[in-house]
DRENGU-293554 format. One line per 10 residues: number of its first residue (from 0); for each residue y, x negated, z of C-alpha. Coordinates in nm, 3 decimals. Each point is the difference from the previous one (the first is absolute). Last residue first. Layout:
% DRENGU-293554
NUM> Y:X:Z  ...
END
This chain:
% DRENGU-293554
204> -1.551:-2.645:0.633  0.340:0.135:0.092  0.293:-0.190:-0.143  0.240:-0.196:0.198  0.354:0.067:0.068  0.203:-0.330:0.078  0.244:0.087:-0.312  -0.207:-0.232:-0.243  0.063:0.213:-0.322  -0.232:0.255:-0.087
194> -0.331:-0.071:-0.199  -0.263:0.138:0.242  0.235:0.316:0.074  0.031:0.071:-0.380  -0.364:-0.058:-0.070  -0.113:0.259:0.253  0.305:0.232:-0.119  -0.170:0.022:-0.334  -0.346:0.060:0.113  0.103:0.281:0.228
184> 0.205:0.131:-0.293  -0.295:0.003:-0.229  -0.211:0.174:0.277  0.232:0.282:0.077  0.086:0.058:-0.386  -0.380:0.048:-0.061  -0.033:0.229:0.304  0.300:0.231:-0.087  -0.154:0.003:-0.376  -0.335:0.102:0.153
174> 0.107:0.272:0.242  -0.106:0.254:-0.224  0.118:0.337:-0.116  0.081:-0.151:-0.343  0.337:0.158:-0.028  0.070:-0.015:0.379  -0.112:-0.368:0.006  0.209:-0.109:-0.304  0.318:0.128:0.164  -0.095:-0.168:0.333
164> -0.074:-0.338:-0.202  0.365:0.027:-0.126  0.144:0.039:0.338  -0.197:-0.273:0.157  0.074:-0.256:-0.276  0.356:0.081:-0.007  0.037:-0.031:0.373  -0.207:-0.329:-0.001  0.204:-0.147:-0.310  0.327:0.077:0.198
154> -0.135:-0.161:0.324  -0.113:-0.316:-0.221  0.328:-0.045:-0.161  0.198:0.030:0.342  -0.222:-0.255:0.146  0.009:-0.247:-0.284  0.374:0.023:0.028  0.000:-0.057:0.401  -0.225:-0.282:-0.020  -0.329:0.043:0.145
144> -0.075:-0.130:0.355  -0.181:0.300:0.189  0.348:0.146:0.124  0.092:0.011:-0.371  -0.282:0.198:-0.091  0.037:0.243:0.256  0.393:0.024:-0.068  -0.093:0.070:-0.367  -0.236:0.296:0.098  0.263:0.160:0.220
134> 0.273:-0.050:-0.256  -0.205:0.150:-0.268  -0.070:0.304:0.193  0.369:0.047:0.077  0.104:-0.048:-0.383  -0.268:0.260:-0.077  0.151:0.251:0.225  0.353:-0.106:-0.136  -0.115:0.090:-0.342  -0.125:0.337:0.114
124> 0.316:0.082:0.153  0.191:-0.049:-0.318  -0.245:0.201:-0.171  0.063:0.268:0.260  0.376:-0.040:-0.056  0.013:0.056:-0.360  0.018:0.386:0.003  0.147:0.124:-0.342  -0.112:-0.322:-0.163  -0.364:0.075:0.091
114> -0.263:-0.270:-0.015  -0.368:0.082:0.038  -0.171:-0.327:0.034  0.182:-0.086:0.311  -0.073:0.328:0.188  -0.369:-0.025:-0.035  -0.007:-0.372:0.054  0.146:0.062:0.340  -0.243:0.301:0.076  -0.313:-0.238:-0.048
104> -0.298:0.157:-0.108  -0.201:0.275:0.141  -0.275:0.192:-0.193  -0.274:-0.287:0.011  -0.194:0.210:0.235  0.277:-0.021:0.253  -0.193:-0.182:0.245  -0.121:-0.237:-0.279  0.354:-0.059:-0.119  0.154:-0.068:0.334
94> -0.267:-0.212:0.115  0.021:-0.220:-0.308  0.390:-0.031:0.046  -0.071:-0.139:0.365  -0.266:-0.227:-0.123  0.225:-0.173:-0.242  0.247:-0.054:0.294  -0.279:-0.129:0.236  -0.114:-0.242:-0.269  0.361:-0.125:-0.006
84> 0.025:-0.037:0.377  -0.346:-0.196:0.005  0.141:-0.229:-0.288  0.309:-0.065:0.232  -0.197:-0.104:0.289  0.172:0.038:0.332  0.025:0.359:-0.055  0.345:0.157:0.069  0.033:0.111:-0.356  -0.232:0.273:0.042
74> 0.235:0.171:0.250  0.282:-0.074:-0.232  -0.200:0.171:-0.288  -0.069:0.304:0.207  0.355:0.037:0.115  0.103:-0.049:-0.377  -0.252:0.292:-0.082  0.189:0.243:0.232  0.351:-0.125:-0.075  -0.064:0.060:-0.382
64> -0.147:0.330:0.066  0.291:0.105:0.193  0.250:-0.127:-0.252  -0.178:0.148:-0.293  -0.004:0.331:0.215  0.365:0.004:0.058  0.067:-0.047:-0.388  -0.225:0.277:-0.068  0.180:0.239:0.231  0.338:-0.138:-0.101
54> -0.094:0.101:-0.371  -0.138:0.315:0.072  0.309:0.127:0.157  0.288:-0.197:0.118  0.082:0.231:0.289  -0.337:-0.112:0.150  -0.065:0.153:0.320  0.173:0.326:-0.029  -0.029:-0.025:-0.382  -0.394:0.023:0.042
44> -0.043:0.195:0.316  0.096:0.332:-0.152  -0.338:-0.005:-0.198  -0.191:-0.006:0.333  -0.239:-0.314:0.072  -0.374:0.036:-0.057  -0.021:-0.366:-0.086  -0.220:0.025:-0.312  0.155:0.322:-0.132  0.364:-0.111:0.068
34> -0.057:-0.317:-0.169  -0.143:0.172:-0.305  0.290:0.224:-0.030  0.213:-0.273:0.034  -0.155:-0.177:-0.289  -0.207:-0.313:0.003  -0.140:0.028:-0.348  0.250:-0.238:-0.160  0.007:-0.242:0.275  -0.370:-0.067:-0.008
24> -0.316:0.230:0.070  -0.204:-0.186:0.264  0.211:-0.251:0.156  0.301:0.176:-0.054  -0.155:0.308:0.180  -0.070:-0.190:0.300  0.353:-0.127:0.021  0.133:0.342:-0.046  -0.235:0.146:0.275  0.122:-0.295:0.238
14> 0.356:0.085:-0.081  -0.045:0.377:0.049  -0.184:-0.042:0.348  0.281:-0.215:0.110  0.260:0.241:-0.073  -0.218:0.300:0.161  -0.074:-0.229:0.319  0.387:-0.086:0.037  0.104:0.363:-0.028  -0.274:0.111:0.260
4> 0.102:-0.300:0.223  0.370:0.127:0.012  -0.062:0.367:0.039  -0.218:-0.076:0.317  0.295:-0.049:0.257
END
């Protein structure tokens, strides 16, 4: 009766450890040995749980991290005020930076920037994660009266701004780039929502 939960726990620990290592060290430095040391999993568990080896382990960590962050985004998107929701989105990333002492970035970016022709699936999964985040943000803007095409463009811009600012913050060991991006995007959205077509939505004062 207890064998199943133990196996499940080991697998989950390995995925969580891989995601954490991707955030701090990038895909190239996230080796199986490092995952085993971080997770405390026995060596024999790698190919038992992940017959595709390191590539499968990284791919599953990308999907896990993407789902986790998407859930946080989707929670923020429930706010009645879209400006409040986007401010919360930036605050989430700021908290992650500060809590990790600027060591942890985005695991999805870590995989996306390190392409590997021999194992392309993790990069494809990273692209799918970015698309999911963009769809969630675009849906928020459309719900608040922006045209679909404008909503998609703004969503892509916000994700690009967050990810770029995160890289700068880690290099500078400062939250200033993220805070600057958050402030500029807040102002951009404020104007976009004020100028939206008359769809029955009314901007907040």
